[in-house]
N, C-alpha and C positions, 0 to 999 in steps of 0.2 A: 611594407611591412615583410620583411622577409619570414616565409614559412616553408622551413628545410623539410623534404621528403628522407626520410628512414624509417625502417622497419625495427620492429620490436628487438630485434638481434642486436644493434648496435646503440640502445641504452643500456648502460649497467643495471645491473638487476636491484639494486637495494642503493638508495641514496639515505643520509642526513639532510635534514633542509637548516640551513641557521640563516636569521633572520637579517635582513638590511634595511632601511628606509625604502630603497626603490626595489629593490631585486632579492629575491630567494636565491641563494646559491644551494646549486646541487652537490654533494661530495658524500664519497662513499664513507659510509658509518665504521666504527669500529664494531668487529664483530661482537655479536649478542646485545648492540646497546639497541635497545626500543624503549622509552622514554613517554609513550605517547597515552592521552587519559581517553580524550573521546575527538569525534571529528570534530574535527576546522569547521568554522562557516563555508558557506558557498563563496570559492573565489575563481574570478574573471583572468582568464589565463592571455597574454598577448601574444608572447612567441617562445620556444625552446633554442636553446643556442649551445648547441655540444660542445662546439669548442670550447666556451667559457665556462659550458657545465652549469650554466643559471635558467631561472625559469623568470620570465618578468610579469610581475601581476601589477593591475589598473589599480589607481587609487587607495581607495582607503580596504580593499580588500588585501593589501600588505601586510596582515595583522601579524603580531608574536607569534609564535607556532611554540613556544616554549610548553612542555607539558602537553600538547595536542598531538592526536592521532591525524594525520594528513594523508589523502589518498587523493592525488591530481589528477583530473581525468584530461585527456589531452585527446580525446577522439576528436574534439572538432578541429585542431589543428593537423594531426595526423589520418584523418579519414576513416575513424573508428579503428585503427588497427593496433592500437597500443596505448599502455597508461603505465603512468611512472608513480611509486608509491614511495614514503619514505619514512623513517623512524627518525623522532625529532630530537635535539639538545642532548649531547652524550652527558652531559651533566647529570642524567637520571641514568643510574644504572639500572638492571632489571632486578625485580624484586621476585625471589624466588617465593609461592605460597609456603607458610609453614603448615606440616602438615596437623592433620587434624586430630585432637584428641577431646577425650572426653572431658568437659569443662563441669556439667552440671550434672544431677539427678534428682530425678522426679518420682516419686514412686505414691501411686494412686491404689487406694484410698489411703490417705494420711492416718486416719485412724477406722480402727475395727474392735468390732466388741463377738467374742463369743459365749454362750452362755450355755453349751454342754463340750462336755470334753470329750475328745474327738472331730467336732467341729473344724470346718475347714475354710479358708476365704482365701480367695485367689487374690494376687495381687501383682501389678504391673509397675516398670519402672520404664520412664522415658530420657533418653540420654542425648545431649544439645551440645556440639563443639563451642569451642571457644570464640565461634562466630554467631555462636545461639541458632546453629544448621542439625536439625533433627539429625542422628546418627542411628538407623534403624538396625544395623546388623552389629551394635557393639558388643561384646562380652561382658556378661553381668556374673558377680557373684553374688550371692546371699548369704546374708548371717542373721542369727540369732542372740539377741544378749541375753537372753535367760532362756534355758531351752526344757528347765523344769516344769516351764509356762506355757511355753510356746516352740515347736520346732519348724523350719522351714527346708522347703526341697530347693533343686538347685534350679527350680522353674516358678520359684517364689511364691507356691501353696504354701499357707500355714494352715497348723496342724493344734489346736488345743489339746495343750498336756496337761494344764493345772490352776488354779487360780493364781492372779496377779498380772502384770502387765510387761510386756517385753518388747523391746525396740527392734524393729527388723530394720536390718540395712540391707543394699543394694548397692554394691560398689561396680566402678566401670574405671579401669585405671586409678589415678589418682581423685576422681572424684566421687563421691558416694549421695545418698537421699536416705531418708528412713521414714517409717510410719511405726505406729505403735499400735499395737494388740492388747487388749484387756479381755481378759477370760476371768468369768465371773458364771461359774458352777451354778447353775440355778437347784439343782438337786441339793447340793450343799448348802445354799442361802437355807431353801427351803426345809432343812434337817434342822439348821440353827433354830429358825423362828419358832419351829413346834419344839423343838427343845425349852427352850427362851418361855413357852407359854404352856407349857404341861400338855400337851396335843399328842394323843398316843399313837395317831396314825392319819396319815392326809394325800390325797392325791390330787393333785392339781393337771388340768390339760386348756390348750392355747388352741381354739379353734379361728380358722380365717378363712373365708368364702367357703363355709361346708368342710373343710377339712382339717382335722387337726394337725399342728403342725409343731406342734411340743409337749409332752405328758413328762410328769413325776410323781414319785411317788415316794413316800418315809414313814417309817413306824412297822407296825408289827398288825397282820391279822390276828393273833390268836392273846389271850390272856397271859400264856406264858413268853410271850413275845420270842416266839421260837420262827416263825412263820412269816417273812417278811412282806408286805403289802405290796400288791400288782400293782402296776401301772392302769390298768385296764380295770381294776376293782369296782365293783358296782358295791354302793353302801347304802342302807335304806335310811330314808331323809324325809321327813316330815315336816310341814309346818302352818301353823293356825294363828300364829303372833301377829302378822301382818295386819289383818283387818284392826285389832285390837290396837296396834302401834299407831294405826291411821287414824283411829278415835280418837286415841291419847293426845296425837298432835295438832288434832283441830280443836279440842276442849283448851289446850294450850294457849293454840293461837286466837280462839273467840275472849280468852282472858289478857291478851294481851301481853302474854309470858314470853312470846316468840311471834315472828312474818313470817308466814310460806317463804317469802324473795330473800329470808335470810340465808348468808353463806352457812356451810354446813361446817367445814373443814378449816381452822386456823392456820393457814400457810405464809402469814406475814404482811396479809394485803389491806389494802388502808381500812377498809372496814370490820376486819377483824372474822372471827366464824366462832361457830357454837361449839364446836369438836377439837381436840386437839389428833392429829393426823399420825401414823406411826408409818411412815414413808416403809415401804418392802420392793427392792431391797433400799430404793431411791423415787423421791417424787420423778415417776415418770412422764407427766403431761402437766404443765402450768395450769392446762385449764380447770384442773380438778378446783384450783380457787375460786372460780365460778360457779359451781356446783350446788344448788339452795335446795331449802327444805321440800318446796313444791315438784322437785325433779325426782327426788329419791321417793316421794309418795307418789309420781307415776311413773316409777318404775324407770326414769328415762339419766341417761349419764351429763344432759344440759350441756350438749354440743352437737 
């Protein structure tokens, strides 16, 4: 077997390998042609003939090389001083990657509700390109469908401006995503409720973990309706009706008129309820349907 001695300088710098049953011919490729996709299986080299510019391979290893990237190591023949690399079949032209373009925009949270005028919520947008890859540096534009309801800053900060719904759109190139913001000013709702029921003054506070998180007040503090009620107003209030009500309920239960495990509120549940509930402004928790008479007597919520 002839094993020529030569240095890397004698080898043409780049070859295209074309398949033949018994040998792989080495030919200079056309400029810029490189259509290989993945490494070829291990190949056993018998010899390299520079005069014919061919590599002879052993048996089944002489496989088709179309669309495969080949790096032929000839260290075993050349004493570790050279290697030959090739780009295969010229039928495959190089594919220039398409420029990355925004393809989808996802806004989160997708929905938000603001209960006080001036309240804010921060939206975020995630942009992906045509290959589904995140584009962290994409330029975003923000817009509101109704600035009378909600405005949005260039950074995606939404501010409640009035009751209603607004669609917030985040755009990146030709792609866009949306979120829906609902503004329900609770003070306005409370005022409407008081007006419908003839309540001259009302104050409402919501406490969570020992802290007041929301305060609302409607009506007046004087008979002439000249002094608006304050959110921190203290109203004189007392009640002695609870023991009397509890005694009456026990009497009705003993007479079989009701049961202590009866559902209190009629909310469409299968076994019904004793009282029709007027949601304000809506049923906030479906578990209200589980509240029983006994729960109310014990001042428990039922969950």
